[in-house]
C-alpha positions in Angstrom: 39.4 6.6 -77.9 38.2 10.2 -78.0 40.9 11.2 -80.5 40.0 8.3 -82.8 36.3 9.2 -82.8 37.2 12.8 -83.7 39.4 11.6 -86.7 36.5 9.5 -88.0 34.1 12.4 -87.7 36.5 14.8 -89.4 37.0 12.5 -92.3 33.3 11.7 -92.7 32.3 15.4 -92.7 35.2 16.6 -94.8 34.4 18.5 -98.1 35.7 15.4 -100.1 33.1 13.1 -98.5 30.2 11.6 -100.4 26.5 11.6 -99.5 26.7 8.0 -98.1 29.5 9.2 -95.8 27.2 12.0 -94.5 24.5 9.3 -93.8 27.0 7.0 -92.1 28.3 9.9 -90.0 24.9 10.9 -88.8 24.1 7.3 -87.8 27.4 7.1 -85.9 26.6 10.3 -84.0 23.2 8.9 -83.0 24.9 5.7 -81.7 27.5 7.6 -79.8 24.9 9.9 -78.2 22.7 7.0 -77.3 25.6 5.2 -75.6 26.5 8.3 -73.6 22.9 8.7 -72.4 22.7 5.0 -71.4 25.9 5.3 -69.4 24.6 8.4 -67.6 21.3 6.7 -66.8 23.2 3.7 -65.4 25.1 5.8 -62.9 23.6 5.7 -59.4 21.4 8.8 -58.7 21.4 10.5 -55.3 18.5 9.5 -53.1 16.0 12.1 -52.2 16.4 12.9 -48.4 13.4 11.8 -46.3 12.8 15.4 -45.3 12.1 16.3 -49.0 9.9 13.3 -49.7 6.2 13.5 -50.5 3.8 11.2 -48.7 3.3 8.2 -50.9 -0.3 7.4 -51.8 -1.6 4.3 -50.1 -4.4 2.1 -51.4 -7.2 2.3 -48.8 -8.3 -0.9 -47.2 -11.9 -1.4 -45.9 -12.3 -0.3 -42.3 -13.3 -3.1 -39.8 -17.1 -3.3 -39.9 -17.6 -3.4 -36.1 -15.5 -0.3 -35.5 -17.1 1.6 -38.4 -20.5 0.8 -36.9 -19.5 2.0 -33.5 -18.0 5.3 -34.9 -21.2 5.9 -36.9 -23.3 5.3 -33.7 -21.2 7.6 -31.6 -21.5 10.4 -34.1 -25.2 10.0 -34.5 -25.7 9.9 -30.7 -24.0 13.2 -30.0 -26.9 15.1 -31.5 -24.8 17.8 -33.2 -22.6 17.8 -36.3 -19.3 16.0 -35.4 -16.6 14.5 -37.5 -14.7 11.4 -36.5 -11.9 9.6 -38.3 -9.8 6.6 -37.1 -7.0 5.2 -39.2 -4.7 2.3 -38.6 -1.3 3.7 -39.4 0.1 0.4 -40.7 -2.9 -1.2 -42.4 -4.1 2.1 -43.9 -7.9 1.7 -43.4 -10.0 4.6 -42.0 -13.3 4.4 -40.2 -15.1 7.7 -40.3 -18.3 9.7 -39.8 -18.4 12.9 -41.7 -14.7 12.3 -42.3 -14.7 14.3 -45.6 -16.6 17.3 -44.2 -14.8 20.5 -43.3 -14.6 21.5 -39.6 -12.8 24.5 -37.9 -9.5 23.5 -36.5 -8.7 26.2 -34.1 -5.4 25.3 -32.4 -5.1 22.0 -34.2 -3.6 24.2 -36.9 -0.5 24.5 -34.8 0.5 21.1 -36.0 1.0 22.4 -39.5 3.0 25.4 -38.3 5.3 22.9 -36.5 5.4 20.7 -39.6 6.5 23.7 -41.8 9.1 24.9 -39.3 10.7 21.5 -39.0 10.6 21.0 -42.8 12.5 24.3 -43.2 15.0 23.1 -40.5 15.4 19.9 -42.5 16.2 21.9 -45.6 18.8 24.0 -43.7 17.0 27.3 -43.6 17.9 27.6 -39.9 18.4 25.5 -36.8 16.0 24.9 -33.9 18.6 26.3 -31.5 18.9 29.6 -33.3 18.1 32.6 -31.1 15.0 34.6 -31.4 13.7 37.5 -29.2 10.0 37.9 -28.5 8.9 41.5 -28.3 5.7 43.2 -27.0 4.5 43.5 -30.6 4.7 39.7 -30.8 2.0 39.1 -28.2 -1.2 37.4 -29.3 -4.6 36.8 -27.9 -6.2 34.5 -25.2 -3.7 31.9 -23.9 -0.1 33.1 -24.1 1.8 32.0 -20.9 5.1 33.0 -22.5 4.3 36.6 -21.5 5.1 35.8 -17.9 8.8 35.4 -19.0 9.0 38.8 -20.6 11.5 41.3 -19.2 12.1 44.9 -20.1 13.6 43.9 -23.4 11.2 41.1 -24.2 12.1 37.4 -24.0 15.2 35.9 -25.5 14.8 32.3 -26.5 15.1 29.8 -29.4 12.9 28.5 -32.1 12.9 25.1 -30.4 11.5 26.7 -27.2 8.7 28.4 -29.2 7.9 25.2 -30.9 7.6 23.4 -27.6 5.4 26.1 -26.2 3.1 26.0 -29.3 2.6 22.2 -29.2 2.8 21.5 -25.5 1.1 24.5 -24.0 -0.8 25.7 -27.1 0.8 29.2 -26.5 -0.7 31.5 -29.2 2.1 34.1 -29.1 4.7 31.4 -29.6 2.7 29.9 -32.5 2.1 33.3 -34.2 5.8 34.1 -34.0 6.5 30.8 -35.8 3.9 31.6 -38.4 5.8 34.7 -39.3 9.1 32.9 -39.2 8.1 30.3 -41.8 6.6 32.8 -44.1 2.9 33.0 -43.2 -0.2 30.9 -44.1 0.8 30.7 -47.7 4.1 29.0 -46.9 2.4 26.6 -44.6 -0.2 25.7 -47.3 2.6 25.3 -49.8 4.3 22.8 -47.5 1.1 20.8 -47.1 0.7 20.7 -50.9 4.3 19.6 -51.5 3.9 16.8 -49.1 0.6 15.6 -50.8 -1.5 16.4 -47.8 -5.1 17.3 -48.8 -8.2 18.3 -46.8 -6.3 20.8 -44.6 -6.2 24.6 -44.8 -3.6 26.7 -43.0 -5.3 29.3 -40.7 -2.4 31.8 -40.3 -1.9 33.8 -37.1 -4.2 33.1 -34.2 -4.5 36.7 -33.3 -5.8 37.7 -36.7 -8.1 34.7 -36.9 -9.7 35.3 -33.5 -10.2 39.0 -34.2 -11.9 38.0 -37.5 -14.2 35.5 -35.8 -15.2 38.3 -33.3 -15.9 40.9 -36.1 -12.7 42.8 -35.3 -9.4 43.7 -37.0 -6.3 42.9 -34.9 -4.4 45.8 -33.3 -1.1 45.4 -31.5 -2.5 47.0 -28.4 -5.0 44.1 -28.0 -2.1 41.8 -26.8 -1.8 43.5 -23.4 -3.9 43.6 -20.3 -6.9 41.8 -21.6 -7.5 44.6 -24.1 -8.8 42.2 -26.8 -11.6 40.9 -24.6 -12.5 44.4 -23.4 -12.8 45.7 -27.0 -14.8 42.6 -28.0 -17.3 43.1 -25.2 -18.2 46.5 -26.6 -19.2 45.2 -30.0 -22.9 45.0 -30.9 -24.3 41.5 -30.8 -25.3 41.7 -34.4 -21.7 42.3 -35.4 -20.5 39.2 -33.5 -23.4 37.1 -34.9 -22.5 38.0 -38.5 -18.8 37.4 -37.9 -19.4 34.0 -36.3 -21.8 32.9 -39.0 -19.3 33.9 -41.7 -16.5 31.9 -39.9 -18.6 28.8 -39.6 -19.7 29.0 -43.2 -16.1 28.9 -44.5 -13.5 28.6 -41.8 -10.1 29.8 -43.1 -8.5 27.2 -40.7 -10.8 24.3 -41.9 -9.8 20.7 -42.2 -11.5 17.3 -42.7 -11.1 14.6 -40.0 -10.0 12.2 -42.8 -7.4 14.7 -44.0 -6.0 15.2 -40.5 -5.6 11.5 -39.9 -3.9 11.0 -43.2 -1.4 13.6 -42.3 -0.8 12.2 -38.8 -0.4 8.7 -40.2 2.1 9.9 -42.7 4.0 11.7 -39.9 4.1 8.5 -37.8 5.4 6.5 -40.8 8.3 9.0 -41.2 7.1 10.2 -44.7 6.9 13.9 -43.9 10.1 14.9 -42.1 13.6 13.7 -41.3 13.9 11.1 -38.6 15.1 13.6 -36.0 12.3 16.1 -36.8 9.7 13.4 -36.8 10.8 12.3 -33.4 10.9 15.8 -32.0 7.4 16.7 -33.2 5.8 13.5 -31.9 7.7 13.8 -28.6 6.3 17.3 -28.1 2.8 16.1 -29.0 3.1 13.4 -26.4 3.9 16.1 -23.7 0.8 18.2 -24.6 -0.8 19.5 -21.4 -4.1 20.6 -23.0 -7.2 18.4 -23.1 -6.1 15.7 -20.6 -9.7 14.4 -20.4 -10.5 14.4 -24.1 -9.1 11.5 -26.1 -6.6 10.7 -23.4 -9.3 10.2 -20.8 -10.6 7.1 -22.6 -7.2 5.3 -22.6 -6.3 2.6 -20.1 -2.8 2.2 -18.6 -0.2 1.2 -21.2 -1.6 3.3 -24.0 -0.1 6.6 -25.1 -1.4 9.6 -26.9 0.6 12.2 -28.9 -2.0 14.9 -29.7 -3.1 18.5 -30.3 -6.4 20.0 -29.1 -8.4 22.9 -30.5 -10.8 25.1 -28.6 -12.7 28.0 -30.1 -14.6 30.9 -28.7 -17.9 30.7 -26.8 -20.8 32.8 -28.1 -24.5 32.7 -27.3 -24.2 29.5 -25.2 -22.3 27.6 -27.8 -18.6 26.8 -28.3 -17.0 26.3 -31.8 -14.0 24.2 -32.9 -13.9 21.8 -30.0 -11.3 19.2 -31.2 -8.7 16.6 -30.3 -6.5 14.9 -32.9 -3.5 12.7 -32.4 -1.7 9.4 -32.5 -2.9 6.7 -30.1 -0.4 3.9 -29.6 -1.3 0.5 -28.1 0.9 -1.5 -25.7 2.3 -3.5 -28.6 3.2 -0.5 -30.6 0.3 -0.5 -33.0 -0.6 3.1 -33.8 -3.9 4.7 -34.8 -4.4 8.3 -36.1 -7.5 9.7 -34.6 -9.4 13.0 -35.1 -12.6 14.1 -33.3 -13.9 17.5 -34.5 -17.0 19.4 -33.3 -18.1 22.3 -35.3 -20.4 24.0 -32.8 -21.8 22.6 -29.6 -24.2 23.5 -26.9 -23.5 20.3 -25.0 -22.1 20.8 -21.5 -18.3 20.2 -21.1 -18.8 16.8 -19.4 -20.8 15.5 -22.4 -18.1 16.7 -24.8 -15.4 14.9 -22.8 -17.4 11.7 -22.5 -17.9 11.7 -26.3 -14.2 12.0 -27.1 -13.4 9.4 -24.5 -15.9 7.1 -26.1 -14.0 7.4 -29.4 -10.6 6.5 -27.9 -12.3 3.7 -25.9 -13.7 2.3 -29.2 -10.1 2.1 -30.6 -9.0 0.2 -27.5 -11.8 -2.3 -27.9 -11.1 -2.8 -31.6 -7.4 -3.5 -30.8 -8.3 -5.9 -28.0 -10.9 -7.9 -30.1 -8.5 -8.0 -33.1 -5.9 -9.8 -30.9 -8.4 -12.1 -29.1 -7.9 -10.3 -25.8 -10.5 -9.6 -23.2 -11.7 -6.0 -23.3 -9.7 -3.9 -20.8 -11.5 -2.4 -17.8 -13.5 0.6 -18.8 -12.1 4.0 -17.8 -14.6 5.9 -15.8 -15.9 8.7 -18.1 -15.1 12.3 -17.6 
């Protein structure tokens, strides 16, 4: 057939041809090209792997009125600016109070480090079991239990181990090493953007952020022997005041509660990562050892929580960035994405814990009422 088509075209476009033959030839070319395009379009196209997919927009449904009223009352009753968002992963509605207002994340931002690392693994950049060596220069600030495993040559481990330490223990050195591995805050922000996740800012390395909040510039020697706290204690109070005010005015690690629950719900639905990476991330969040009396403290037996906490610095009798966000799963498998974020609080620790527990207890009550079940026994607060 190809030889016949070529003969027709040679004749039509030969020097002996007439104008009408040129016209007919042009029309034939258009027909042939259109047929080829149609055949190409009809061929099955390769499906985009789940790991490459962008979270599909979901039409928001109205939040249940009773739950929305309870969330509003809880936020108002705390007496300080707090953000709450509760989203039904399946139905898509969100009940919220200050849900679209920015709050500092602190270690909640480790979630987006993990998301970026696992996304790069899904794309074949490296494997979780690939080796990595932690050196003295990789140490960070505040909580970094990984240092106890260091030997004379550092600590030889894997990316999967660092991921687990960042999500389960909230180890700052492990998390900071992963930030550098994935390409820094810019790469994390780019991943969030590609996946259609809005209302979240990547904070970068913990050691640089905490130094900035204190009015300092990070130095490698601060990672050893409590040197960071010693140097911070020598700063004039005015320097720390100015640095803290600047941080709270525009936190580089800021996020909205509604943005966080949208991301967590998309993760639960499998829209952000491959099935194996989704399972790995949620499993590690379920094992988290931090904040056992925050959201988790308000859940009765049979309920589970996969979560990440955030806890900022104390200064002048107030703590900043006191957060807990996660996926609460009911006994029947119904999942809710929940975020409770406190910008700056002077409330004592028991009051903070009772407030977070009240939010998770409200979710339990909503689930029970929706199914016509009697409310479960209340969990003793704090």
